[in-house]
C-alpha positions, 0 to 999 in steps of 0.5 A: 500499499502505497502512503498516497493512494486511494487505499490509504485514504479510505484507510485514514477516513475509516480510522477517523469515523470509528475514532469519532464514534468511540469513547474518549477513553477507548479511542488511543486503543483504536489508534494503536491498533490502526497504527499497527495495522497501517504500518504493517500493511506498508511493510509487515516487516516494520510492524514486527520490528517496531513491536518489538523495539517499543516492547524493548524500550517499555521494559528497559525505560523502567529500569534505567533510573536505578541502573546505569547499565540499563541506561546505556544498553538501551541507548545503544540498542536504539543506536545500532537499530538506526545503524543496522537498518540504514546501513546494511544495504550500503554495506552489501545490497544482497546480504543473504544467509542460507539456512538448511538450503533456504535462501533468506534475504536480509534486505527483504526482511529489514524494510522498517519504515521510519525507524530513524525517526522512531529510534530517535524519539525513543532515544529522547524518551529514555534520556528524559527518564534519566534526567527526571524530566519524566517518569517511565511509562507503566502502561505498556498500551499507552507506551505503544501507542506513544511510539507507533501512532501512525500520522507521525511515525513514517517521517515525523514530526518527532515527538516527545513522549509527554506531547502524546500520553496526554492523549491516552484516555482524554482524546477530546475531539473538537469541530474546530480542530477537525476542520482545521485538520481537514484544510491542512490535510488538503494542503499537504496533498496539493504540495506532495501530488501537484508540486513535488511529484511533478518536480521529480522527472526533472530531478531523476533526469539530471542526477539518476544517469550517467550524463556529464552535464554542465555545471550550471545544469547540475546547480539547477538541478539542486535548486529544483531538488530543493523545491521538490524536498521541501514540497515533499516533506513539508507536504507530508508534514501537513498531512501528518498534522492535518490527520492528527487534528481530525483525530483530535491530537496536536502535533508540534509544527515542523516547518516555518517558511524556511525558503524565505530565510536570510541566513543558514542559522535561520534557515535551520530554525525553520526547516524540520523543526521537530528534528532540529529540536532533538538535535539541539536539546540532546547534542547541541546543548550538552556539548555547548554546556560543557564548554560554556567557558568559551562561548564561541568554541562551545557553539562551534563544537556544538555545531560541529557535532550536531551536523556530523550526527545528522549526516550520519543519521541520513545514511553512511554514504560520502555524499551525506557526509559532504552534505553535512560538512557543507552546512558546517562551513556555512554556519561556521562562516555565520557564527565567526563573520557575520554579526546579527543586526536587528534592522537589515536593508532591502539590498541585504535582505535579497542578498542573504535570500539568494545566499541562502537558496543558493548554499542549500541547493549547492549542498543538496546536490550532495544529498540527492547523489546516492553513488560515489561514482555519479557523484564524481562525474557531476562534480567534474563539471560542477567545478569546472570553469569550461564545462560549467556554461552550456554550450547548447542550452536547448540540450544540455540545459532545457532538455534535461530539466524539462525532460525532453523540452518538446512542447508538452514538456515545456507546457507541464514544466511551466505549470509545475514552476508556476504552482511552485513559484505562486505558492512561495510568493503567497505561502503565509496567506495560504498557511494561514487559510489552511489553519482555519477552524471552519469549512470553506466550500471555495477553499475545499472545491479549489484544492481538490480540482487542482489535485484532480486536474494537475496531480501526478497519480499514475507515478506517484513518488515515495515520500522522500524521508520515508527512506530515513 
């Protein structure tokens, strides 16, 4: 079952309807069962793995207050889970074990969807218990509900245990919250199907083939991928928050118009905010506090360790490390050389915005390229003055970007960019409309028609962050 499909929409509709009919002290049990069913339909292997890890963290969570060994063991197991499930394919794509003449493919079993997001939430849970911020959960089913709640499980928002446990037995539905969730879900569906998936063919054309395109084409591909990544990921977050609102549960916000940021520091305060909150609270702050006597050194070391961990969290490949190093350089540059000014002139705002867009797009080239061989091929022209500008724009620039540049491809690409740029221009207004706590016929009709007419249904892409 694909996450964006008619079967998924039907599943979500049934979950919402039954949830509304149940008494409030029973709804979390229904949502727990629905979450396990949802994950198992996407990948039954994931259902097994997540249930086992939930049980492990529940049992060890009750012991870590009095046992340092239990605490370290539980943290280690969750870290190893991230390492094993993220990296096993990197080391050996065809790793298999032969047991009594039966070939068992480990890669076919290890398909745990959203395991990285799941594990870091449990790491936060265990650390908070150790620091006496929360008490260990004593009700296994309540713990399972918080762990497996399906709207946020695949790609976040990253939640803390205490942000969900309050809904166990106290899930009060609200009409205004329901309509706000419905509006938000439509916006997310629009971002995903109309914009992000329409940009996907251009990204595939530039980055997934052994073509030595000119540097400008590759850099433009990085810009398009940045747009695709934003609309794809923020679209998922809108859908997750929207579904949760319709179920009577509030999730933390994950994006705050990051593509309008005027510095890389501001960009990271507005991008994937729930994950950044985790890295800030559990990595950056402890490191900075340890070296607090030297403020700039403390900030520098905190940034370095945070982004190295972030790069490794995304993947073990060289490309993810380069991506993390790019942002390290950006942030260190801002930390050392740039001064904070409350009042910034319009020209400086424009220059700051261009700097952020180009810097993020450049780093995202490495985020998108998975193969080292492709990386070397693409970088050959990206850093070449003689091969940076296309000699024939029709074949070396427009054709790969628009996947052919025939009349129909020109039209499709033009429509996609129109929606993309229009949304970014009016993003603040559209976000406010999506959070309105009332039903709007015009809003609903407009977005449903846009999705039906311009949405990509035949080759709908998997959410990008489902791979982590």
